[in-house]
C-alpha positions as CSV (number, residue, x, y, z in Angstrom):
1,X,1.8,73.9,74.0
2,X,-1.9,74.9,74.2
3,X,-3.5,76.0,71.0
4,X,-4.4,79.5,72.2
5,X,-0.8,80.1,73.2
6,X,0.5,79.1,69.8
7,X,-2.1,81.5,68.3
8,X,-1.0,84.3,70.7
9,X,2.6,83.7,69.6
10,X,1.5,84.4,66.0
11,X,-0.3,87.6,67.1
12,X,-3.7,86.1,66.6
13,X,-5.1,85.7,70.2
14,X,-8.5,83.9,70.4
15,X,-11.3,86.2,71.4
16,X,-12.2,83.7,74.2
17,X,-9.0,84.7,76.1
18,X,-9.3,88.4,75.7
19,X,-10.0,90.8,78.5
20,X,-13.1,93.0,78.6
21,X,-12.6,96.6,77.5
22,X,-14.3,99.9,77.9
23,X,-15.5,101.8,74.8
24,X,-17.8,104.5,73.4
25,X,-20.3,104.1,70.7
26,X,-19.3,106.1,67.6
27,X,-22.0,104.9,65.2
28,X,-24.9,102.6,64.7
29,X,-25.0,99.7,62.1
30,X,-27.8,99.1,59.7
31,X,-29.0,96.3,61.9
32,X,-29.0,98.5,65.0
33,X,-25.9,97.5,66.8
34,X,-23.4,100.0,68.3
35,X,-20.1,100.5,66.6
36,X,-17.3,100.6,69.3
37,X,-13.5,101.0,68.8
38,X,-11.3,98.6,70.8
39,X,-8.2,100.3,72.4
40,X,-6.0,98.5,69.9
41,X,-8.0,100.0,67.0
42,X,-10.2,97.1,66.1
43,X,-14.0,97.7,65.5
44,X,-16.6,95.9,67.5
45,X,-20.3,95.5,67.0
46,X,-22.3,95.5,70.2
47,X,-26.1,95.2,70.5
48,X,-28.1,97.2,73.0
49,X,-26.1,100.4,72.9
50,X,-26.9,103.9,71.6
51,X,-24.8,106.6,70.0
52,X,-22.2,108.1,72.5
53,X,-23.0,105.7,75.2
54,X,-20.0,104.2,77.1
55,X,-19.9,100.6,78.3
56,X,-17.7,97.8,79.6
57,X,-17.8,95.2,76.8
58,X,-17.1,91.5,76.8
59,X,-15.5,90.1,73.7
60,X,-17.7,87.2,72.5
61,X,-16.7,86.5,68.9
62,X,-15.7,87.5,65.4
63,X,-17.7,88.5,62.3
64,X,-15.4,88.8,59.4
65,X,-12.7,91.4,60.2
66,X,-14.6,92.9,63.2
67,X,-15.2,91.7,66.7
68,X,-18.5,91.0,68.4
69,X,-19.2,92.3,71.9
70,X,-21.7,92.1,74.7
71,X,-22.5,94.7,77.3
72,X,-21.3,93.9,80.8
73,X,-21.9,97.3,82.4
74,X,-23.4,100.5,81.0
75,X,-21.0,103.2,82.2
76,X,-22.6,106.2,80.6
77,X,-26.2,105.8,79.4
78,X,-28.2,108.1,77.0
79,X,-30.5,110.2,79.2
80,X,-33.4,109.3,76.9
81,X,-33.2,105.6,77.7
82,X,-36.6,104.2,78.8
83,X,-38.0,101.2,80.4
84,X,-38.6,98.6,77.7
85,X,-42.3,97.7,77.1
86,X,-41.6,94.0,76.5
87,X,-40.7,91.3,78.9
88,X,-38.9,89.3,76.2
89,X,-36.6,92.2,75.0
90,X,-32.9,91.6,75.3
91,X,-29.8,90.4,73.5
92,X,-28.9,87.0,75.0
93,X,-30.0,83.6,73.6
94,X,-32.8,83.8,76.2
95,X,-34.3,86.9,74.6
96,X,-36.2,87.5,71.4
97,X,-33.9,90.3,70.0
98,X,-36.5,91.2,67.4
99,X,-36.9,94.9,68.4
100,X,-33.3,96.0,69.0
101,X,-34.1,99.7,69.5
102,X,-37.0,99.3,72.0
103,X,-35.0,100.8,74.8
104,X,-35.0,104.2,73.1
105,X,-38.0,106.6,72.7
106,X,-39.7,106.5,69.3
107,X,-38.6,110.0,68.4
108,X,-34.9,109.1,69.0
109,X,-35.3,106.1,66.8
110,X,-36.7,108.2,64.0
111,X,-33.8,110.7,64.3
112,X,-31.3,108.0,64.0
113,X,-32.9,106.6,60.9
114,X,-32.9,110.1,59.3
115,X,-29.2,110.5,60.1
116,X,-28.4,107.3,58.3
117,X,-30.4,108.3,55.3
118,X,-28.8,111.8,55.2
119,X,-25.3,110.1,55.3
120,X,-26.3,107.9,52.4
121,X,-27.5,110.9,50.3
122,X,-24.3,112.7,51.0
123,X,-22.4,109.7,49.6
124,X,-24.4,110.0,46.4
125,X,-23.4,113.6,46.0
126,X,-26.7,114.8,44.3
127,X,-27.2,118.2,45.9
128,X,-30.5,118.8,44.1
129,X,-32.3,116.0,46.0
130,X,-35.4,117.0,47.9
131,X,-35.4,115.2,51.3
132,X,-38.9,115.0,52.9
133,X,-39.5,114.6,56.6
134,X,-39.9,111.2,58.1
135,X,-43.3,109.7,57.7
136,X,-43.5,108.3,61.3
137,X,-45.8,105.4,62.2
138,X,-49.0,106.5,64.0
139,X,-48.5,103.6,66.4
140,X,-45.1,102.4,67.7
141,X,-46.7,99.2,69.2
142,X,-49.5,97.0,68.0
143,X,-48.8,97.5,64.3
144,X,-47.4,94.2,63.1
145,X,-50.1,92.7,60.8
146,X,-48.2,89.4,60.3
147,X,-45.4,87.5,61.9
148,X,-43.8,84.1,61.7
149,X,-43.6,82.0,64.9
150,X,-41.6,78.8,65.3
151,X,-42.5,75.8,67.5
152,X,-40.9,72.5,68.5
153,X,-44.2,71.4,70.1
154,X,-43.1,72.5,73.6
155,X,-42.1,76.1,72.9
156,X,-43.7,78.7,70.7
157,X,-41.9,82.0,69.8
158,X,-39.1,83.5,67.9
159,X,-35.4,82.5,67.4
160,X,-33.0,84.6,69.3
161,X,-30.9,87.0,67.1
162,X,-27.7,85.4,65.8
163,X,-28.5,81.9,67.3
164,X,-30.5,78.8,66.7
165,X,-32.2,79.1,70.1
166,X,-36.0,79.1,70.2
167,X,-37.3,81.6,72.7
168,X,-40.7,80.9,74.2
169,X,-42.9,84.0,73.8
170,X,-45.9,84.6,76.0
171,X,-46.9,87.9,74.3
172,X,-45.6,90.3,71.7
173,X,-46.4,94.0,72.1
174,X,-45.8,94.9,68.4
175,X,-48.5,92.5,67.1
176,X,-51.9,93.8,66.2
177,X,-54.7,92.9,68.6
178,X,-55.9,90.2,66.3
179,X,-52.5,88.5,66.0
180,X,-52.0,88.9,69.7
181,X,-55.2,87.0,70.4
182,X,-54.1,84.3,67.9
183,X,-50.8,83.9,69.8
184,X,-52.6,83.6,73.1
185,X,-54.9,80.9,71.6
186,X,-52.0,79.0,70.1
187,X,-50.2,78.9,73.4
188,X,-53.2,77.2,75.0
189,X,-52.5,74.2,72.7
190,X,-49.0,73.7,74.2
191,X,-47.5,71.2,74.6
192,X,-48.6,69.9,71.2
193,X,-46.9,66.7,69.8
194,X,-48.3,67.4,66.3
195,X,-46.1,70.5,66.1
196,X,-42.9,68.6,66.7
197,X,-40.6,68.8,63.7
198,X,-39.2,65.5,62.4
199,X,-36.4,66.5,60.0
200,X,-35.8,70.1,61.1
201,X,-35.5,71.9,64.4
202,X,-39.0,73.4,64.4
203,X,-42.1,74.1,62.4
204,X,-43.3,77.5,61.3
205,X,-46.7,79.1,62.2
206,X,-47.5,82.3,60.3
207,X,-49.9,84.9,61.7
208,X,-51.8,87.3,59.5
209,X,-54.6,89.4,60.7
210,X,-56.5,89.0,57.3
211,X,-56.7,85.2,57.8
212,X,-59.2,83.3,59.8
213,X,-56.5,81.4,61.5
214,X,-52.7,80.6,61.6
215,X,-50.9,79.0,58.7
216,X,-48.8,76.0,59.5
217,X,-45.7,75.4,57.4
218,X,-47.2,77.3,54.4
219,X,-45.4,80.3,53.0
220,X,-47.7,83.3,52.6
221,X,-47.5,85.7,49.7
222,X,-45.5,88.9,50.6
223,X,-47.4,91.6,52.4
224,X,-46.1,94.8,53.9
225,X,-46.0,94.3,57.7
226,X,-47.7,97.6,58.8
227,X,-51.1,98.1,57.3
228,X,-51.4,101.8,58.3
229,X,-48.0,102.7,56.8
230,X,-48.8,100.7,53.7
231,X,-51.8,103.0,53.1
232,X,-49.4,106.0,53.4
233,X,-47.0,104.4,50.9
234,X,-49.8,103.8,48.4
235,X,-51.0,107.4,48.8
236,X,-47.5,108.7,48.2
237,X,-47.2,106.6,45.0
238,X,-50.6,108.0,43.8
239,X,-49.3,111.5,44.4
240,X,-46.0,110.8,42.6
241,X,-47.6,109.5,39.4
242,X,-50.5,112.1,39.3
243,X,-48.7,114.5,37.0
244,X,-47.8,111.8,34.5
245,X,-50.1,111.3,31.5
246,X,-52.3,108.2,31.9
247,X,-51.3,107.0,28.4
248,X,-47.6,106.8,29.4
249,X,-46.2,103.3,29.1
250,X,-45.3,102.1,32.6
251,X,-43.3,99.1,33.7
252,X,-43.5,97.7,37.3
253,X,-40.7,95.3,38.5
254,X,-41.1,93.1,41.6
255,X,-44.9,93.6,41.5
256,X,-45.6,91.0,44.1
257,X,-49.3,90.3,44.5
258,X,-50.2,93.8,43.3
259,X,-49.9,96.1,46.3
260,X,-48.6,99.0,44.1
261,X,-50.0,97.6,40.9
262,X,-53.5,98.5,42.0
263,X,-52.4,102.1,42.5
264,X,-50.7,102.2,39.0
265,X,-53.7,100.6,37.3
266,X,-56.0,103.2,38.8
267,X,-54.1,105.9,36.9
268,X,-52.4,104.4,33.8
269,X,-54.2,102.8,30.9
270,X,-51.7,99.9,30.7
271,X,-49.4,98.5,33.3
272,X,-46.7,95.9,32.5
273,X,-46.2,94.1,35.8
274,X,-43.3,91.7,36.3
275,X,-42.9,89.2,39.1
276,X,-40.9,86.0,39.5
277,X,-42.9,84.3,42.3
278,X,-45.7,82.1,40.8
279,X,-48.0,82.3,43.8
280,X,-47.8,86.1,43.8
281,X,-48.4,86.1,40.1
282,X,-51.6,84.2,40.5
283,X,-53.0,86.9,42.8
284,X,-51.6,89.6,40.6
285,X,-53.3,88.3,37.5
286,X,-56.7,88.8,39.2
287,X,-56.2,92.5,39.6
288,X,-58.0,94.6,36.9
289,X,-56.8,92.3,34.1
290,X,-57.9,94.6,31.4
291,X,-55.3,97.1,32.5
292,X,-52.5,94.9,33.8
293,X,-50.3,92.7,31.7
294,X,-48.5,90.3,33.9
295,X,-45.2,88.6,33.1
296,X,-43.3,85.9,34.9
297,X,-39.6,86.7,34.9
298,X,-36.6,86.0,37.1
299,X,-35.3,89.5,37.7
300,X,-32.0,88.2,39.1
301,X,-31.1,86.4,35.9
302,X,-29.1,88.5,33.5
303,X,-29.8,86.3,30.4
304,X,-33.5,86.2,31.1
305,X,-33.7,90.0,31.7
306,X,-31.7,90.8,28.6
307,X,-33.9,88.6,26.4
308,X,-37.1,90.0,27.8
309,X,-36.2,93.7,27.9
310,X,-35.0,93.7,24.3
311,X,-38.7,93.4,23.2
312,X,-39.8,96.3,25.4
313,X,-39.9,99.7,23.7
314,X,-41.4,103.1,24.7
315,X,-41.4,102.6,28.5
316,X,-41.4,106.0,30.0
317,X,-42.0,105.2,33.7
318,X,-40.3,102.5,35.8
319,X,-41.6,101.5,39.2
320,X,-39.9,99.0,41.4
321,X,-40.0,97.8,45.0
322,X,-37.3,95.1,45.2
323,X,-36.2,92.9,48.1
324,X,-33.1,93.7,50.0
325,X,-30.9,92.6,47.1
326,X,-32.1,95.6,45.1
327,X,-32.1,95.7,41.3
328,X,-29.1,93.4,41.0
329,X,-29.6,93.1,37.2
330,X,-30.0,96.8,36.3
331,X,-27.8,97.5,33.3
332,X,-30.3,96.2,30.7
333,X,-33.0,98.4,32.1
334,X,-30.8,101.5,32.3
335,X,-29.2,101.0,28.9
336,X,-32.2,99.7,26.8
337,X,-35.1,101.7,28.1
338,X,-33.9,104.7,26.2
339,X,-37.2,106.6,26.5
340,X,-37.3,106.2,30.2
341,X,-38.1,109.6,31.9
342,X,-38.9,108.7,35.5
343,X,-37.9,105.9,38.0
344,X,-40.0,105.5,41.2
345,X,-37.8,103.3,43.5
346,X,-39.2,102.0,46.8
347,X,-36.5,100.3,48.9
348,X,-36.1,98.5,52.2
349,X,-32.3,98.5,52.1
350,X,-30.3,101.7,51.9
351,X,-27.0,100.1,50.7
352,X,-28.4,98.4,47.6
353,X,-30.6,101.4,46.9
354,X,-27.6,103.7,46.9
355,X,-25.7,101.3,44.7
356,X,-28.5,101.2,42.1
357,X,-29.2,105.0,42.3
358,X,-25.5,105.6,41.6
359,X,-25.8,103.8,38.2
360,X,-28.9,105.7,37.3
361,X,-27.2,109.0,38.2
362,X,-24.2,108.1,36.0
363,X,-26.6,107.6,33.1
364,X,-28.1,111.2,33.3
365,X,-30.8,110.8,36.0
366,X,-31.3,113.1,39.0
367,X,-32.5,112.0,42.4
368,X,-35.3,114.6,42.7
369,X,-37.2,113.4,45.7
370,X,-36.6,111.1,48.7
371,X,-39.2,110.4,51.4
372,X,-38.3,108.2,54.4
373,X,-41.1,106.2,56.0
374,X,-41.0,104.2,59.2
375,X,-42.6,100.8,58.5
376,X,-41.2,99.0,61.6
377,X,-40.9,101.0,64.8
378,X,-38.5,99.6,67.5
379,X,-36.1,98.5,64.7
380,X,-33.5,100.2,62.5
381,X,-35.5,99.3,59.4
382,X,-36.3,102.2,57.1
383,X,-38.4,102.3,54.0
384,X,-37.4,104.9,51.4
385,X,-39.6,106.2,48.7
386,X,-37.7,107.9,45.9
387,X,-38.1,109.5,42.5
388,X,-35.4,109.8,39.8
389,X,-36.0,111.8,36.7
390,X,-33.8,112.1,33.6
391,X,-32.0,115.4,33.6
């Protein structure tokens, strides 16, 4: 008996043998895909769809307990849909997939991001929160100040979403003009035998509009990917700390190479800046050293954090901008920083931010201000700038 028939007998039919179905998008995921209900009640994630659109969907796989789908025909399209300003946009292994929301106008993208943030705030249940309007990007294209390309010596581009397929990219409309020129220059060197990878599928080439040229197989220190919006974030932080006395002890976690440390050091007499990446720490240590005390610490290690925080007393302000994992080791900071009055939390991930905020709220803090900022147009990514104060 064929294997798929045995599976069907057990009520576990392989997706490869399922018929297509028609469904309506009832929600959008954090990575931008449409959430569609199958007629039998299962949930499917389908890229390239917008809220309330109806499509005929092909079943293509499984992701945990949910199904993965692909649009066959768009039956009912959102009236705001637009012509995509990129020849490489799409959702197959032949497309880049890096700008999943490019088919919608920028205003609609912003509204969807705000809806997701509002839903997250409702789940936290703090009715006193002040929610500011979205700080939209001044440019929806040409903003990306850095990018990582991959090459096998014959192709140069990005890896298609959810695959290991390298898509050859001739141009990229979200890159800054400088990075776009670098991409054009690099493509003139193809084919390039020296770019062929020996032990891996490809080599990496990093573009950064502050560098004189591309960086081959060399990791660059973290930098916010939108220069104009990073200026806005720094201005927001300066405004948030302005009422705080300059002599207040301040602790910054995930300080990186000093993007926010510079702002803090311009106001506070002493900044204790903590970072785990050694290359970032080297850059950080060169920033106004008389005002910044740098510390190397693995902020994802509970024993390391507990030992370090036990020697910190009197901290009144905590500033953090963690990666997507959020403040995974947070209990020592919440429990032992007993004089903490304010937390300024910048996040790139709503789920981990909500998780961390919930613990602060349970310890007597209030989420007093939340400001959404669009760092990456054409994507579902949302940066959130927030302030928690002790009630």
